[in-house]
C-alpha positions as CSV (number, residue, x, y, z in Angstrom):
1,M,-0.1,-0.2,-0.1
2,D,1.4,3.4,-0.6
3,G,-1.5,5.4,0.1
4,F,-2.3,7.1,-2.9
5,G,-6.0,6.2,-5.2
6,T,-6.2,5.3,-8.9
7,G,-7.5,8.2,-10.4
8,P,-5.7,10.4,-12.2
9,S,-4.8,14.3,-10.8
10,V,-3.3,17.6,-12.9
11,V,-0.7,19.5,-11.9
12,R,-0.7,23.2,-13.3
13,D,1.3,23.2,-16.3
14,G,-1.3,20.5,-17.3
15,S,1.4,17.4,-17.2
16,P,-0.1,14.2,-15.8
17,L,0.4,13.0,-12.4
18,T,-0.8,9.8,-12.1
19,V,0.0,6.6,-9.1
20,R,-2.0,3.4,-9.1
21,R,-2.6,1.4,-5.9
22,G,-0.2,-1.6,-5.8
23,K,2.8,-0.5,-8.4
24,D,5.9,0.5,-7.7
25,A,5.8,4.3,-7.3
26,S,8.5,4.6,-9.7
27,A,7.0,3.6,-12.7
28,D,5.1,7.6,-11.8
29,R,8.0,10.2,-11.2
30,I,7.3,13.8,-11.1
31,P,9.5,16.8,-10.7
32,P,10.2,17.3,-6.5
33,P,7.7,19.7,-4.9
34,G,8.5,23.4,-5.1
35,L,7.1,26.3,-4.5
36,E,4.1,25.9,-5.9
37,R,2.1,23.0,-7.5
38,R,-1.7,23.2,-7.9
39,N,-3.3,19.7,-8.7
40,S,-7.3,20.3,-9.5
41,G,-8.2,17.1,-7.6
42,L,-9.1,15.3,-11.0
43,G,-9.4,12.1,-8.2
44,P,-12.0,10.5,-7.3
45,G,-14.2,13.2,-5.1
46,Q,-18.2,12.8,-4.5
47,S,-20.3,13.3,-7.7
48,G,-22.6,16.8,-7.4
49,R,-19.8,18.0,-4.2
50,R,-17.9,21.3,-5.4
51,R,-14.0,20.6,-4.9
52,P,-12.9,21.9,-1.5
53,L,-9.4,23.6,-1.5
54,I,-6.9,22.9,0.7
55,V,-3.7,24.8,0.7
56,G,-0.5,22.7,2.0
57,I,2.4,24.6,3.8
58,G,5.6,23.5,3.8
59,G,8.3,24.9,6.6
60,S,11.5,23.5,6.2
61,A,14.4,25.8,4.9
62,R,15.2,22.8,2.3
63,S,13.3,22.3,-0.9
64,D,14.0,18.4,-0.7
65,S,13.5,17.8,3.3
66,P,11.8,15.2,5.0
67,T,9.2,17.8,5.8
68,M,8.8,18.6,2.4
69,R,8.3,15.0,1.0
70,A,5.7,14.3,3.7
71,L,4.1,17.4,2.8
72,G,4.3,16.5,-1.4
73,A,2.9,13.1,0.3
74,A,-0.3,14.5,1.6
75,T,-1.0,17.0,-0.4
76,R,-1.5,14.1,-3.0
77,M,-3.2,11.9,-1.0
78,L,-5.7,14.7,-0.5
79,A,-6.0,15.4,-4.4
80,Q,-7.5,11.6,-5.2
81,A,-10.2,12.2,-2.1
82,G,-11.3,14.8,-4.2
83,A,-10.1,18.0,-3.4
84,E,-8.1,20.9,-5.3
85,T,-4.7,21.6,-3.9
86,V,-2.1,24.5,-3.7
87,M,1.5,23.5,-1.8
88,L,3.5,26.4,-1.0
89,S,7.3,26.4,0.4
90,V,7.9,29.4,3.2
91,A,11.6,29.0,2.1
92,E,10.6,29.5,-1.9
93,L,8.2,32.4,-0.9
94,D,11.4,33.9,1.5
95,L,9.0,36.3,3.1
96,P,9.9,39.0,4.7
97,P,9.5,39.5,8.8
98,Y,6.1,40.1,10.0
99,Q,5.1,43.5,10.8
100,P,1.9,43.3,12.6
101,D,1.4,47.4,11.2
102,G,2.9,47.5,8.3
103,R,1.2,48.8,5.1
104,E,3.3,47.6,2.4
105,R,2.7,43.6,1.6
106,S,4.6,41.9,-0.8
107,P,3.8,39.8,-3.8
108,A,4.5,36.7,-2.0
109,V,2.9,37.7,1.1
110,R,-0.5,38.3,-0.5
111,R,-0.2,35.0,-2.3
112,L,-0.1,32.8,0.4
113,V,-2.9,35.1,2.0
114,S,-4.7,34.9,-0.8
115,E,-4.6,31.5,-1.3
116,V,-5.5,31.1,2.3
117,R,-8.7,33.4,2.2
118,R,-9.9,31.1,-0.1
119,A,-9.4,27.9,1.1
120,E,-11.4,25.1,3.2
121,G,-9.0,23.9,4.7
122,L,-4.6,23.3,5.1
123,V,-2.4,20.5,5.9
124,I,0.8,22.5,7.4
125,A,4.1,20.2,7.6
126,A,7.0,21.4,10.1
127,P,10.2,20.7,10.9
128,D,10.7,19.1,14.6
129,Y,13.7,20.7,16.3
130,H,14.8,22.8,18.7
131,G,11.8,22.0,20.8
132,G,9.4,23.6,18.7
133,T,9.6,24.1,14.5
134,S,11.0,27.0,12.2
135,G,11.3,30.4,12.4
136,G,10.1,30.8,8.6
137,L,6.9,28.8,9.4
138,K,5.8,30.7,12.2
139,N,6.6,33.8,10.5
140,A,4.1,32.3,7.6
141,L,1.3,31.7,10.4
142,D,1.9,35.3,11.8
143,Y,0.7,36.5,8.1
144,L,-2.3,35.0,8.2
145,W,-3.2,37.3,10.9
146,D,-4.1,40.0,7.6
147,L,-7.4,37.5,7.5
148,G,-8.4,39.2,10.4
149,E,-11.1,41.6,9.5
150,T,-12.4,39.1,6.8
151,A,-15.9,37.2,6.8
152,R,-13.3,34.1,8.5
153,P,-10.8,35.4,10.1
154,G,-7.3,33.6,10.2
155,L,-8.4,30.1,9.9
156,D,-12.0,30.4,11.1
157,A,-14.0,27.7,10.4
158,R,-11.2,25.7,8.9
159,P,-9.5,22.2,9.4
160,V,-6.5,22.0,9.4
161,G,-4.0,18.4,9.7
162,L,-0.6,19.1,11.3
163,L,2.8,17.0,10.0
164,A,6.0,16.9,11.9
165,C,9.4,15.4,10.6
166,D,12.2,15.1,12.7
167,E,14.5,16.9,11.6
168,G,17.3,17.7,14.4
169,P,18.1,17.9,17.8
170,G,15.0,18.1,20.6
171,A,12.7,16.8,18.3
172,G,8.8,16.4,19.5
173,G,7.6,20.3,20.6
174,A,6.4,20.7,16.5
175,L,3.0,19.6,17.0
176,A,2.3,20.9,20.3
177,T,3.8,24.5,19.0
178,L,1.5,24.2,15.5
179,R,-2.1,23.3,17.7
180,A,-1.7,26.2,19.7
181,T,-0.8,28.6,16.9
182,V,-4.1,26.9,15.3
183,H,-6.1,27.5,17.8
184,A,-4.7,31.1,18.2
185,L,-6.1,32.0,14.4
186,G,-9.3,30.1,15.1
187,G,-9.1,27.2,13.1
188,W,-9.6,23.4,13.5
189,P,-6.9,21.1,14.2
190,T,-7.9,17.8,13.3
191,P,-7.9,15.3,15.9
192,L,-5.1,12.9,14.3
193,G,-1.6,14.9,14.2
194,V,1.2,13.0,12.5
195,S,4.7,13.2,14.0
196,L,6.9,10.9,12.1
197,G,10.5,10.2,13.6
198,R,13.8,9.7,11.3
199,Q,13.0,6.7,10.3
200,E,9.4,7.1,9.4
201,C,10.3,10.1,8.0
202,A,12.2,8.0,5.5
203,T,9.8,5.5,4.2
204,I,8.5,8.9,2.0
205,D,10.5,9.0,-1.3
206,Q,11.1,12.5,-3.4
207,Y,8.3,12.2,-5.5
208,G,6.0,11.4,-2.0
209,A,5.5,8.0,-2.3
210,I,4.8,5.9,0.8
211,S,7.0,2.6,1.3
212,S,5.3,1.5,4.9
213,P,1.7,0.3,5.0
214,A,1.6,2.2,8.7
215,I,2.5,5.1,8.2
216,A,0.0,5.8,4.8
217,G,-2.8,4.5,6.9
218,R,-1.8,7.3,9.2
219,F,-1.7,9.6,6.0
220,D,-4.7,8.6,4.9
221,T,-6.7,8.9,8.4
222,L,-5.6,12.6,8.2
223,T,-6.8,13.0,5.1
224,D,-10.4,11.8,5.5
225,Q,-10.4,13.9,9.1
226,I,-9.8,17.0,6.5
227,M,-11.8,16.4,3.6
228,G,-14.7,15.0,6.4
229,F,-14.6,18.8,8.0
230,A,-13.9,20.3,5.0
231,Y,-17.1,19.0,2.7
232,A,-19.4,19.3,6.6
233,W,-17.9,23.4,7.0
234,S,-19.1,23.7,3.5
235,H,-22.8,22.9,3.8
236,L,-22.4,25.7,6.9
237,I,-20.8,28.6,5.6
């Protein structure tokens, strides 16, 4: 079990991105995740339902880190479950330090805030070290307070799936840190938060394929919770 469904999905440039259950994922290679990868959500889905937009935010300083590989796996599984997905890397967005009273916002900041404004849910992948996570990810999440005066301020009424990958000493604090930040922004962290040790991270390759059935099962559960909450809230807001 590699954790992916059977239906095709499409990235922004129109190239096919197909993964089939039971096949060696190396047969369907795609480039590693970069600044953005958009998937229109052409998975199986459910007939008659609008496909929710799920935004993935990766907080690692490296584009091919375990954290970004985990985020790639999660966004692909969400697309196969019927979501439209966008994946952003805070390292490549290169956001300036957050200034609450600043009037000018860079194009990268406006892009981040705009994507989250449209989103029905998020999945956030964090490097886990030094008792917490990266400053770059916290800086990106601080900018979401720019949504404070919108109809859905901050992360209000949005499910947020959380991933944490051991990337250094002092690992073990990232999930708690992220949950506190998401709560402060009004979001709903999913009941399951996936925390991966180094050996577990190694089961996810650079193309997002998961070789461990146990790890794939945890990603399946995370996907179900994000999609279930997003569909439930879509009928209420």
